[in-house]
FIBA-609612 format. One record per residue: x, y, z of N, C-alpha, C, O in turn. Coordinates in steps of 0.1 Angstrom, whole numbers, plus 5000, padded with zeros to 4 digits. Layout:
BEGIN
XYZXYZXYZXYZ...
***
This chain:
BEGIN
489248034906488447994894489648014882489547934872490548104884491448124871492748074875493748094868492948004889494147934892495148024899496247974901494848144902495748244908495648194923494648154929497248204929497448164942498048294948498548384940497948304961498548404968499448334982499148244990500448434981501348404992501748504999502148594992501748515013502248615021503248565026503148455033504548625025505748575033506048705045505848825043506348635055507048715068505848785074506048885081504548745071503448815080503748835095503348935102504348735099504248705116505448805121505848825133505948875110507148965115506349135117506949235120505449135115504749255115504549295129504049205136504949435136504549455148503249455151502649475141502349445164501349445169501249545179502149565187499849615181499549685192500449845188500649925198500949875177501549995173500950045160500549975151501050185159500450235144501450165133502650155134500650125123501750105109501450145098500250165095502450175090502550215076502750145068504050125066501850055060502449945051502950055038502150145034503950045032504450095021504749995009505549905011504150004999504149904986504249964974503750074972505049864964504849874950503249854944502449794951503049894935501449874929501449854916501949924908500749704914500849664901499249654894498849684883498349624904496949594898495849634912496149654924494749624906493549644916493649554927493349574938494249424923494149284933495349304943495849214949495849424943497049444954496049484967496349454979495049564963494449614973493649524978493649524990492849444972491749334978492849224986492649174997493949204981494749124989495349175003495449115014495549295001495949365014494949365025495149345037493749405020492249405028492249275034492149265047492449175025492049055034493248995043493048955055494348975037495548915044496149005056496848955065495849145055496449225066495049245074495049335083494049195073492749225081492749265095492149355100493549185099493849245115494449345121494549365133495049415109495449545112494749655108495349765108493649645105492449735099493149845092493249955096493549795080493949865072493349995065492149975062493750135061493350225059494050265044495250295044493550275034494150355023494150475019493150535019495550535015495650645006495250614992495950544985494250684987493750654975493250764966492550864970493550744952492950874945491250854945490750754949490550974942489451004944488550904933487450854936489050894923488350804912488050684915487250624908488850624926488350484930487150494940486550384943486850584945485650604950484150594944483250634952483950554933483050544926483150464918484250464912482250364914482050264903482850134903482750064893483550114915483849974919483149904927483249924939482349824924481649754936482249704947483249634945481849714957482549694970483849774973484049834984484549774965485549864969485449994970485950054980484850064959484250184961483550234975483750334980482850144978482150164989483150145002483050225011483850055002484850045015485650175013485650245023486250215002486750335001486450435009487250485017485250475007484150575007483950575025483950675031483650445029482750455042483650365053483250345064485150315049485950225058486950315063487950255066486850455065488150515071489050545060489850635063489250495049490250525042490050685037489050755038491250735029491050875024491150875008491950805002490250955002490450974989491051094985490351184989492151134978492751214975492751274960492851184951492651404957492751454944494151474937494551584940494951404929496251394927496451514920497551574922495551574911495651734906495651824915495951944912495251814928495151924939496051884951495551834961497251894950498051844960498051904973498551844983497452014974497052104987495952034996495752025008494951994984494051924992494251795000493551755009495351714994495851595002496651605013496751505021497151725015497751735030496851725040497051625046495751785044495051785056494451645057494351595068494051575044493451465044494351355048493851245053495651375046496351225047496751275062496751185071497151415067497251435081496151385089496551315099494851395088493651365096493851165096493451095106494351105085494450935086495650925096495550855106496851005093498050975102497550995118497650905127496851125121496251115134495451015140495550985152494650975130493750845132494850705137494950655148495350685127496250575131497050595144496950515153497850705145498450725158497650685170498150605178496350765171495550755182494750615184494550575195494350535174493650395175494950305169494650205164495750315170496950195167496350115153496349985154495950175143495650085130496550135121497350225124496550085111497250115100496950175087495750155083497850245078497550305067498450235056499650195059497950225045498450155033498850285024498050385022500050285019500250385005501250314997502150225000500650384983501750294973502050424968501250494962503750454970503950574966504550594952505150694949504250494944504450524930503550594927503850654916502350614932501350694926500450654917499550734914500750534910499950474901500450334897501650324897499750234894500050114890501350104879501550184871501950004882502849984873502449884864502049784870502349864851501849794841502649694836502149614829503949674839504849574836505349544849506449504847505049554861505849504872506949584876507249564887507649674869508649734868508349864881507449954878508949854892508749944901509050114895510050134888508250184897508250304895509050394907509050344918509650524903510050624914509050624927507850604925509550634937508650684946508550794950509550864952507250844952506850984957507051004972506550924980507651124976507851124994506451174999505951105008505851284996505151365003503951315011503651355022503451225004502651135012502951045026502351025037503950995021504550915032505150995044505250955056505751115039506251225048505251285058505651315070504151305054503151335063502351265071501651315080502451115067502051015075503150995085502750965097504550995084505350995093505551105104505951095116505251225098505151345107504351335119504551355131503051275111501851325124501751165129500851155138502351065127502050935133503450895139503950795134504250975150505550935151505650815159506750765160504550745166505250615170505050525159505350405162504650545148504150435139505450335133506550375134505350245129506150165122505950165107504750145103506850175098506950165082507050015079508149955080505949965075506249805069506149795054505149795047507749765049507749795034507049655029507149555035506549665018505749505012506349534998506549644991506649404995506949384979506049314973505749204979505349334960504449264957504849214942505349294934504749084940505049024924503948974921503048934929503948984910503148894896501648954896500848924887501249044905499749094903499449164891498249164886500549234883500249294871499949174859499249194848500449064862500048974852498648964850498248964839497748964863496248954863495649064853494649034847496149164850495549264841496449294830496249384822497449214828498449264815497549264802498249294791496349234801495349204788494249314790493549344780494149394802492949484805492349394814492849284818491249434818490149364827489649254821488949174829489849214809489549084805490449074789490749174781490748924788490448834800491648844811492848884809491248804820492348804833493148694833492748574831494548714836495748624834495248504843494548514854495748394838495448254843496648214849497748224844496348154862497348064868498648144872499848104870498348254877499548384882499448324898498548294905500848334900501148324916501348484921502348544920500548504927501248654936501548624949501048544956502748704952503748674962503548844972503848944966503348854982503448954990504448925000504348825008505849025000506948995008506549105019506249225016506649035032506849185040508249175046508849075048508649295047510249305052510049405064509049465068511449395068511649415084511049545085511249635077510249575096509449705102510249785105511049735113510549945103511150045109510450155116509450215113511150175127510350265135510550405129511750435127509550495126509650645125510350685130511150745122510550695144511150765156512650725155513450795161513050625147514850565147515450655136516650675135514850705128515350765114515150905111514050945116515850975104515351115097514651055087514950935084513751125080512651085069513751045057513550945050514851125054515451075040516050955042515850865034516850925053517150745056515950655056515950555050515050695062513750615061512950585048512350485046513050695040512650685026513350595018512850505011514850625021515650545011515650415015515650335006515550365027515750235032514350155026514350045021513550225029511650185027511850125010511850005006512050235001511950224989513150104984512850024975514250114989515150014987514449854993514849764985514049834999513549695004512549674994512649564989511449754991510449724986510649694970509949614964511849754964512149754952512949624950512549544941514149604959514749494959514049334961514649224960512749354964511749254969511049214957510449114956511149324945510349284934511149214925512249254922510549094921511248984911511149034898510549134896511948974887512049004873510749024869509848954873510449124861509049154855509049104841509449174831508648974841508848914825507148884820506948834808
***
């Protein structure tokens, strides 16, 4: 209706039959909806802030009842066992987790520095997982004026980068490679 198009690049390169950790930049709430739909065969579970568990039709319900975890960003100690539980779940059932290590949306599209703790816990308790870096472009343009009016005619792209086996890297190197892939895949933010 508003002329928005979605393009998912390199989806066919995502490994199957193994636990996955999708790591992406975060530009708007439309990132979540697109990832749920286009990566549905991987049964994505999200690491999300607890505030999203209320007030957003469909999204809040899915976050509360669909296996995702809600964390209180003001209480980091609460997040550790919750993310650990998600890690153990994806390891056991060969599912996937999605984490936005920037911690919050970028309102201009420019990537923010990645926080390490959530990803570190996911990797520690899902050692057979693969990290799948994903770069999101132009999603921020949908909400550059706030929730209304919605941006018109945007072309959102989700670029999937080479998957990295958690067991093949020490965490510092894995984090650096992941952040580099995601950030380099983000186009100019104009």
